[in-house]
N, C-alpha and C positions, 0 to 999 in steps of 0.2 A: 269624535275622539276614539270611540270603540273601533271604528273602521280603520283609523290610522294605526292603532295598536295591532289590529289583526293583520294589516298589510306588513307592518314591521316584523311581526312574528313569522309570517310566511316568508318574507325576504331572508330573515335570519336562518330559518330551516332550509331554505333553498341553498344558501351559501354553505351550510353544514353538509348538505347532501353532495355538493359538487367539490367540496374540499379535497376528498381523497383523489378525485380525478385530476384536480389541479396539481396536487402533490406529485402524482405519477407523471403528469405532463412535464413539470419542471425537472423532475428527476431524469427522465429520458432525454430532455432537451440538453441538460448539463452533460450527460454522458456522451451524447452525440457530438456536442461541441468539443469535448475533450478528445474524442476519437478523431475528429476532423483536424484538430490542431496537431495531434500526434502524427497523423498521416502527412500533413503539410511539412512538419518538421523533418520527418523521415525523407521525404522527397527532396527537401532543401539540403539535408545532410548528404544524401546520395549524390546530388549534383555537385556539391562542394568537393566531396571526395573524388569524384570523377574528374573534376577540373584540376585538382591538385596532384593526381596520380601521374607520375612521369612515364612517358613512352607507352601510354595506355593503348594507343592505336596499334602498336606492334604486338601487344599481348592478345588483343581481341582478334587480330588477324588469324591466329592459330587456335586460340582457346575459346573463341566464339563471343558474340555479342552478349553482354551481361555475364560473361564468364562461363557460359554453358557451351561446351564444345560440340561441334557437329562432325568432328573427324574422329574415327575410331582409335587413332593412335595418339591423339592429343587429349590430355585430361581436362575435365571441367575444373575451374578454380572457384566458382561461386560457392559460397557457404563453407569453404574450408576454414579451419581454425586459423586465426591470425598468427599465432606463434609458429605453427607449422609452415605457413606461407613465408614468413620472415626467414626462418631457418633455411628453407630450400632456396630462396632467392639469394641469400648470402653464400651458400655452398656453390650455387651455379656461378655467381659473379666471381668468386675466388677460384673457380676451376676445379673444385673438389668433387663436383658432380659434372661429369662430361656428357652434355647433351648437345650434339652437333647442331641441331636446329636453333639452339639459343646462343650459339657462339657469338660473343661480342654484343649481344642484345643488352646486357646489363652493365657493360663496361662504363666506368666513370660515375656510376650512380652511388651516392652516399647512403649510409645506413638509414638516415631519416627518410630518404626518398623511397627506399625499399619498404620501409614501414608504411608509407602512404599507399603504395601498391597493395601491400598485404591487407591494410585496413579496408581499402575499396572492395577487393574481391571477397573478403570475409563478411562484409556488410550485405552482400547480394543474396537473394533467395537461392537455396541450393537447387541443383537440378532434380527434375522429377525422375521416377523410375524409368528405365530404358523403354523406348517404344518397341513395338514388335511383339511377336508371340513369345510366350514363356514356355520353355521346355520343362514340364512339371517334374519329370524324373530327374533331370539335371539339377533343377532348383532344389529338390529335396536332398539329393546327394551333397550338393554344395552346402546346404544348411547343416547337414550332419557333420561335414568336415569343419565348418566354422565353429560349431559347438565343441567338437572334439579337440580342436586346437585352441579353443578359448579366445577367439578373436574379440569377442565382446568385452573382455576384461579391459583391454587397452582402448579399443575403438568405440566402446560403449555398446550396450545391448541393441540400440537402434542404428549402430554403425555410422553415427554422425560425426565421430571424432571429437577430440578435445586437445587443447593446448598444442603440444608438439606432435600429436597423433592425428593422421589425416582422416577425413571423411571417406568412407567406402561406398555408402549407399548412393545409387544413382550415377556412379562413375562409369566412364566408358569401359565396356566389357573387354575389348581387345587391349586397351591400355592396361587394365588391371592384370590381365593374363601375362602380358609382356613384362610388367614390373615384378610380378611375383616370381617369374622364371629367373629374372635378373637377381633378385634377392636370394633365391635358392642356389643359383649356379655361380654367380659372380658378385658377391656382396662387397663391392669396392668401397673406397672412401666416401663418407657421407651417408652410408647406408646403416640402418639400425641393425645391430647384431642380434637383438631379440627377434626381429622379423626373420633373419636368416635361420636362426635356430628353430623358430616355429614352423618354417616351411621345409626344413630339412627332411628328406625322405619321402616327401609327397611326390606322386607321379604327375606327369603332364595332364592326364585325364582328370585328376582330382583338382588341380589348379584351374582347369577349364570350368569345372562345375562350380568352384568357389567364385570365379569371376562372373559366371552367369547369375549366381545367387545374389552377390552384392549389387550387380548392375540393375537387377529387377526387384531388389528388396523394397518392400512397402512398410 
């Protein structure tokens, strides 16, 4: 009888000693299960968006697989704000933004279809900082110009963009330079007048430094 009680007490203390370990095990097991489920859901949603996005093959031919451009003159679309993408797609479709390379690409697409395209590219991971060496002097000059013109107020301090304001971080350097020159010199229909005013008076060298800074921003 005494031996049975002693064994029972030992067993009880054993379970008490391993209870915290069991608690931790089930805690991490549940967290891991939730993470895996979330990952699978993201993959499934990404595939669904890709399947529903119209004329996607035409987009990635220039803007790169997964929306990350490999061409200096074509922008990356991955990670851009959905509203910004929607607005630009409508402006291009309606001919208010004249981009010769996209002439006719969006003809006949309805607003809902443009929204699907915007949702797909907005859901993708944004591009990493530009590859290649960083010109430290140009980077610092560009940073100073960005701070002086208060780019971070609209584009956010990390230049990730929001709503109708585009992401600048990690964008193609040559594309950024070309677009900023266009804003400064020929801010035609579909162009933000605030941007034209912000870039007014900046010299080409300053725009080049800005483009280098945004492209390599981390």
